[in-house]
Backbone as ProteinMPNN parsed JSONL, in Angstrom:
{"seq_chain_A": "MGLPRASRLRRSAEFQRVRNAGRRASDRYLAITAARLDGETQPRFGLAVGKGVGGAVVRNRVKRRLRELLGTLDMAIDWNVVVSARPAAADATFQDLSESLRRLAAKLGVIDNAA", "coords_chain_A": {"N_chain_A": [[57.613, 204.009, 64.266], [55.807, 202.097, 63.054], [53.335, 200.015, 61.617], [50.646, 201.29, 59.799], [47.142, 200.903, 60.429], [45.488, 200.973, 58.079], [47.283, 199.68, 56.183], [47.113, 196.897, 56.681], [46.289, 193.555, 56.452], [43.19, 192.231, 57.182], [41.02, 190.502, 57.482], [39.939, 187.067, 57.014], [39.514, 186.048, 54.706], [40.969, 187.722, 53.024], [43.62, 186.85, 53.814], [43.539, 184.301, 52.828], [43.404, 184.781, 50.074], [45.68, 185.929, 49.329], [47.508, 183.683, 50.192], [46.616, 181.62, 48.308], [47.184, 182.852, 45.743], [49.719, 183.474, 45.921], [53.476, 183.62, 46.092], [55.809, 181.826, 47.582], [58.39, 182.122, 50.207], [60.737, 181.045, 52.761], [62.395, 180.845, 55.91], [64.474, 179.989, 58.921], [63.19, 181.632, 60.653], [60.898, 182.934, 59.756], [57.97, 182.711, 57.393], [57.097, 183.764, 54.254], [54.53, 184.955, 51.999], [53.686, 186.236, 49.183], [51.621, 188.165, 47.036], [50.637, 189.539, 44.142], [47.972, 191.709, 43.602], [45.227, 193.089, 42.006], [44.065, 196.225, 41.796], [44.855, 197.413, 44.184], [46.161, 199.994, 46.255], [48.014, 200.414, 47.826], [50.71, 198.546, 49.371], [49.729, 195.796, 51.416], [49.718, 194.135, 54.563], [49.907, 191.01, 56.497], [49.775, 189.396, 59.573], [50.684, 186.32, 61.004], [50.929, 184.678, 63.83], [51.211, 182.045, 65.274], [50.158, 179.59, 68.051], [52.186, 177.914, 68.391], [54.684, 179.523, 68.556], [54.703, 180.594, 71.089], [53.553, 181.477, 74.255], [50.866, 184.012, 74.949], [52.232, 186.618, 75.543], [54.733, 186.306, 74.397], [54.071, 186.025, 71.566], [52.772, 188.502, 71.167], [54.845, 190.311, 71.447], [56.567, 189.352, 69.272], [54.849, 190.094, 67.289], [54.429, 192.697, 67.47], [57.33, 193.603, 66.864], [57.457, 192.605, 64.045], [55.498, 194.091, 62.94], [56.713, 196.662, 63.23], [58.974, 196.503, 61.758], [58.1, 195.854, 59.269], [56.722, 198.3, 58.708], [59.016, 199.818, 57.905], [60.05, 198.878, 55.525], [60.642, 199.243, 52.188], [58.328, 198.834, 50.128], [57.379, 197.481, 46.914], [54.42, 198.792, 45.058], [52.119, 197.15, 44.489], [51.83, 194.838, 46.192], [50.422, 192.45, 48.175], [51.164, 191.049, 51.485], [51.691, 188.079, 53.432], [53.02, 187.487, 56.496], [54.337, 184.941, 58.233], [55.242, 183.856, 61.441], [57.551, 181.616, 62.508], [58.282, 178.864, 65.005], [60.955, 179.602, 66.066], [61.185, 182.186, 65.908], [60.5, 183.258, 68.361], [62.504, 183.275, 69.896], [64.411, 184.887, 68.686], [66.389, 187.753, 67.865], [65.655, 191.419, 67.492], [67.333, 192.214, 65.411], [67.822, 189.885, 64.056], [65.134, 189.085, 63.145], [64.696, 191.278, 61.262], [66.888, 191.03, 59.446], [66.128, 188.366, 58.427], [63.486, 189.053, 57.469], [63.845, 191.081, 55.416], [65.854, 189.789, 53.609], [63.925, 187.61, 52.693], [61.995, 189.127, 51.491], [63.333, 190.305, 49.479], [64.184, 188.082, 48.095], [61.716, 187.328, 47.118], [61.076, 189.376, 45.607], [59.614, 191.645, 46.363], [60.397, 194.101, 47.442], [61.511, 197.354, 46.7], [64.01, 198.191, 47.019], [66.746, 196.273, 48.138], [68.384, 196.847, 50.227]], "CA_chain_A": [[56.208, 204.33, 63.843], [55.188, 200.791, 62.911], [52.531, 199.724, 60.419], [49.472, 201.879, 59.85], [46.152, 200.037, 60.39], [44.963, 200.753, 56.703], [48.191, 198.861, 55.522], [46.887, 195.569, 57.328], [45.11, 192.557, 56.108], [42.543, 191.83, 58.413], [39.955, 189.419, 57.172], [40.472, 185.747, 56.827], [39.34, 185.734, 53.011], [42.093, 188.414, 52.354], [44.8, 186.095, 53.922], [43.63, 183.185, 52.054], [43.521, 185.242, 48.664], [47.179, 186.006, 49.309], [48.141, 182.466, 50.414], [46.358, 180.96, 47.23], [47.609, 183.258, 44.516], [51.025, 184.082, 46.225], [54.528, 182.997, 46.086], [56.303, 181.647, 49.258], [59.737, 181.882, 50.749], [60.968, 180.733, 54.265], [63.748, 180.418, 56.76], [64.37, 179.488, 60.176], [62.19, 182.506, 61.42], [59.713, 183.592, 59.112], [57.533, 182.228, 56.131], [56.323, 184.878, 53.695], [53.773, 184.673, 51.146], [53.377, 187.38, 48.541], [50.847, 188.08, 45.951], [50.088, 190.884, 43.344], [46.432, 191.778, 43.552], [44.687, 194.103, 41.172], [43.263, 197.41, 42.43], [45.387, 197.943, 45.331], [46.826, 201.315, 46.111], [49.251, 200.565, 48.709], [50.838, 197.3, 49.813], [49.105, 195.459, 52.798], [50.478, 193.19, 55.277], [48.947, 190.28, 57.408], [50.761, 188.748, 60.262], [50.187, 185.094, 61.498], [51.8, 184.153, 64.828], [50.411, 180.953, 66.005], [50.446, 179.27, 69.502], [53.582, 177.488, 68.233], [55.647, 180.51, 68.835], [54.887, 180.72, 72.495], [52.384, 182.144, 75.043], [50.38, 185.373, 74.483], [53.107, 187.62, 75.725], [55.755, 186.086, 73.381], [53.464, 186.221, 70.368], [52.363, 189.86, 70.934], [56.339, 190.827, 71.241], [56.915, 189.079, 67.864], [53.896, 190.848, 66.31], [54.962, 194.115, 67.453], [58.442, 193.695, 66.274], [57.153, 192.606, 62.88], [54.795, 195.531, 62.506], [57.721, 197.789, 63.186], [59.782, 196.174, 60.637], [57.162, 195.957, 57.988], [56.759, 199.666, 58.455], [60.209, 200.304, 57.508], [60.303, 198.264, 54.304], [60.428, 199.988, 50.865], [57.725, 197.817, 49.343], [56.658, 197.826, 45.668], [52.977, 199.088, 45.586], [51.198, 196.4, 44.088], [51.884, 193.451, 46.541], [49.927, 192.03, 49.49], [52.051, 190.024, 51.878], [51.41, 187.523, 54.662], [54.231, 187.11, 57.203], [53.853, 183.839, 59.123], [56.352, 183.541, 62.227], [57.899, 180.2, 63.04], [58.556, 178.829, 66.517], [62.32, 180.053, 66.375], [61.052, 183.684, 65.981], [60.21, 183.541, 69.624], [63.955, 183.591, 70.646], [65.117, 185.893, 67.58], [66.506, 189.057, 68.193], [65.171, 192.239, 66.591], [68.136, 192.155, 64.232], [67.643, 188.514, 63.425], [63.915, 189.332, 62.393], [64.907, 192.23, 60.32], [67.504, 190.434, 58.35], [65.109, 187.565, 57.776], [62.382, 189.74, 56.617], [64.58, 191.733, 54.169], [66.191, 188.743, 52.804], [63.086, 186.836, 52.171], [61.343, 190.058, 50.8], [64.161, 190.578, 48.318], [63.906, 186.9, 47.246], [60.368, 187.303, 46.374], [61.017, 190.53, 44.742], [58.451, 192.563, 46.725], [60.883, 195.244, 47.825], [61.949, 198.035, 45.674], [65.462, 198.335, 47.27], [67.113, 195.149, 48.984], [69.365, 197.475, 51.149]], "C_chain_A": [[55.417, 202.995, 63.563], [54.316, 200.881, 61.685], [51.241, 200.255, 60.556], [48.351, 200.758, 59.71], [45.504, 199.875, 58.943], [45.959, 200.049, 55.981], [48.171, 197.321, 56.049], [45.873, 194.776, 56.598], [44.496, 192.071, 57.346], [41.547, 190.731, 58.452], [40.535, 188.082, 56.799], [40.548, 185.516, 55.354], [40.569, 186.594, 52.382], [43.557, 187.582, 52.633], [44.768, 185.031, 52.935], [43.743, 183.547, 50.484], [45.121, 185.197, 48.328], [47.858, 184.663, 49.189], [47.688, 181.603, 49.063], [46.967, 181.404, 45.946], [49.233, 183.628, 44.825], [52.241, 183.07, 45.891], [55.268, 182.955, 47.48], [57.816, 181.533, 49.355], [59.89, 181.701, 52.26], [62.161, 180.455, 54.715], [63.336, 180.065, 58.013], [63.153, 180.223, 60.946], [60.889, 182.828, 60.87], [59.346, 182.626, 57.775], [56.952, 183.543, 55.678], [55.734, 184.556, 52.526], [53.236, 186.029, 50.443], [52.665, 187.369, 47.297], [50.498, 189.463, 45.24], [48.788, 190.841, 43.307], [46.091, 193.06, 42.973], [44.003, 194.973, 42.052], [43.655, 197.834, 43.886], [46.156, 199.219, 45.28], [47.785, 201.608, 46.923], [49.47, 199.044, 48.925], [50.168, 197.145, 51.269], [49.706, 194.344, 53.176], [49.49, 192.312, 56.193], [49.984, 189.607, 58.31], [49.914, 187.524, 60.887], [51.227, 184.489, 62.456], [51.085, 183.166, 65.64], [51.041, 180.696, 67.494], [51.9, 178.56, 69.441], [54.723, 178.242, 68.649], [55.897, 180.669, 70.204], [53.487, 181.193, 73.015], [51.875, 183.496, 74.548], [51.418, 186.525, 74.423], [54.361, 187.583, 74.74], [55.217, 186.487, 71.781], [53.046, 187.747, 70.116], [53.916, 190.603, 70.683], [56.775, 190.39, 69.828], [56.052, 189.943, 66.926], [54.34, 192.234, 66.342], [56.222, 194.482, 66.772], [58.285, 193.564, 64.638], [56.376, 193.689, 62.158], [55.905, 196.57, 62.206], [58.685, 197.649, 61.913], [59.193, 196.292, 59.229], [56.95, 197.505, 57.552], [57.961, 200.397, 57.726], [60.656, 199.948, 56.045], [59.937, 199.013, 53.21], [59.789, 198.966, 49.943], [57.268, 198.488, 47.912], [55.148, 197.962, 45.989], [52.095, 198.251, 45.424], [51.131, 194.903, 44.771], [51.185, 193.306, 47.917], [50.784, 190.888, 50.126], [51.508, 189.533, 53.299], [52.665, 187.061, 55.412], [53.758, 186.12, 58.313], [55.205, 183.751, 60.108], [56.386, 182.046, 62.581], [58.293, 180.185, 64.482], [59.806, 179.517, 66.836], [62.301, 181.515, 66.418], [61.038, 184.233, 67.34], [61.62, 184.182, 70.246], [64.959, 184.51, 69.615], [65.293, 187.084, 68.119], [65.679, 190.049, 67.217], [65.965, 192.177, 65.128], [68.019, 190.809, 63.326], [66.248, 188.548, 62.458], [64.007, 190.251, 61.299], [65.673, 191.576, 59.094], [66.775, 189.417, 57.541], [64.197, 188.126, 56.833], [63.049, 190.375, 55.166], [64.953, 190.723, 53.203], [65.145, 188.057, 52.164], [62.275, 187.78, 51.066], [62.085, 190.236, 49.612], [64.198, 189.261, 47.476], [62.71, 186.898, 46.478], [60.184, 188.388, 45.479], [59.999, 191.631, 45.055], [58.967, 193.987, 47.406], [61.544, 196.055, 46.748], [63.58, 198.132, 46.025], [65.685, 197.208, 48.251], [68.234, 195.676, 49.969], [68.97, 197.382, 52.434]], "O_chain_A": [[54.252, 202.98, 63.96], [54.532, 201.726, 60.816], [50.567, 199.742, 61.449], [48.557, 199.788, 58.979], [45.032, 198.787, 58.614], [45.507, 199.68, 54.897], [49.144, 196.596, 55.845], [44.8, 195.23, 56.199], [45.09, 191.614, 58.322], [41.327, 190.118, 59.497], [41.644, 188.058, 56.263], [41.472, 184.9, 54.823], [41.11, 186.209, 51.346], [44.484, 187.642, 51.825], [45.755, 184.789, 52.24], [44.136, 182.688, 49.696], [45.668, 184.626, 47.385], [48.659, 184.44, 48.282], [48.552, 180.794, 48.726], [47.272, 180.569, 45.094], [49.912, 184.063, 43.895], [52.048, 181.92, 45.496], [55.295, 183.873, 48.3], [58.416, 180.829, 48.543], [59.072, 182.282, 52.974], [62.984, 179.858, 54.021], [62.161, 179.846, 58.311], [62.336, 179.647, 61.665], [59.891, 182.966, 61.577], [60.19, 181.933, 57.208], [56.413, 184.33, 56.457], [56.402, 183.781, 51.842], [52.477, 186.799, 51.031], [53.054, 186.575, 46.44], [50.086, 190.407, 45.914], [48.337, 189.764, 42.915], [46.621, 194.083, 43.406], [43.382, 194.522, 43.015], [42.916, 198.478, 44.631], [46.782, 199.485, 44.255], [48.393, 202.678, 46.941], [48.531, 198.282, 48.695], [50.064, 198.05, 52.096], [50.205, 193.569, 52.359], [48.426, 192.783, 56.595], [51.047, 189.261, 57.794], [48.734, 187.637, 61.22], [52.224, 183.896, 62.042], [50.413, 183.497, 66.617], [51.997, 181.271, 68.014], [52.678, 178.661, 70.39], [55.711, 177.651, 69.084], [57.039, 180.857, 70.622], [52.482, 181.27, 72.308], [52.552, 184.067, 73.693], [51.493, 187.28, 73.453], [54.92, 188.605, 74.343], [55.889, 187.14, 70.982], [52.99, 188.182, 68.966], [54.063, 191.401, 69.757], [57.42, 191.24, 69.213], [56.522, 190.44, 65.903], [54.596, 192.861, 65.314], [56.282, 195.538, 66.143], [58.927, 194.347, 63.938], [56.592, 194.08, 61.011], [55.992, 197.201, 61.154], [59.055, 198.595, 61.217], [59.774, 196.761, 58.251], [56.986, 197.907, 56.389], [57.819, 201.425, 57.064], [61.499, 200.617, 55.447], [58.806, 199.497, 53.258], [60.447, 198.321, 49.126], [56.9, 199.653, 47.758], [54.637, 197.4, 46.958], [51.103, 198.385, 46.141], [50.588, 193.948, 44.215], [51.462, 194.148, 48.772], [51.101, 189.903, 49.458], [51.013, 190.281, 54.143], [53.346, 186.199, 54.857], [52.926, 186.433, 59.165], [56.268, 183.568, 59.516], [55.391, 181.391, 62.889], [58.585, 181.2, 65.114], [59.812, 180.082, 67.929], [63.26, 182.119, 66.898], [61.429, 185.371, 67.597], [61.77, 185.234, 70.869], [66.144, 184.73, 69.868], [64.417, 187.542, 68.852], [65.085, 189.577, 66.247], [65.429, 192.112, 64.022], [68.12, 190.775, 62.1], [66.233, 188.145, 61.295], [63.325, 189.97, 60.313], [65.208, 191.57, 57.954], [66.718, 189.447, 56.312], [64.103, 187.797, 55.65], [62.673, 190.067, 54.035], [64.463, 190.73, 52.073], [65.352, 187.83, 50.972], [61.948, 187.334, 49.967], [61.4, 190.334, 48.594], [64.24, 189.34, 46.248], [62.675, 186.512, 45.309], [59.268, 188.395, 44.657], [59.586, 192.411, 44.197], [58.186, 194.839, 47.828], [62.144, 195.431, 45.873], [64.337, 198.135, 45.054], [64.891, 197.118, 49.188], [68.972, 194.836, 50.483], [69.669, 197.853, 53.331]]}, "name": "protein", "num_of_chains": 1, "seq": "MGLPRASRLRRSAEFQRVRNAGRRASDRYLAITAARLDGETQPRFGLAVGKGVGGAVVRNRVKRRLRELLGTLDMAIDWNVVVSARPAAADATFQDLSESLRRLAAKLGVIDNAA"}
């Protein structure tokens, strides 16, 4: 199913607001910044996959995988999250990315269920 468009952060100012107000956790594959924002009715996500990850084909594959994984997380309602892929994400398996995302989200306390 993936991540619905309404659940995405799209503007640079939205990304910046999360990065300025949020808490951060990272590992080999991902860096996640999460911030509680007032007035939100559902969690929203932004993806940052820079050229350091690889060429366009690789970056798009990483983004597709992350959108699919974010759509399956059981997020607390009032969080906005920016997920930044690190260069090692290019060689990560879907399972590696899934474990990384769930572990970091649980560490930040943004998921209802860490299972």
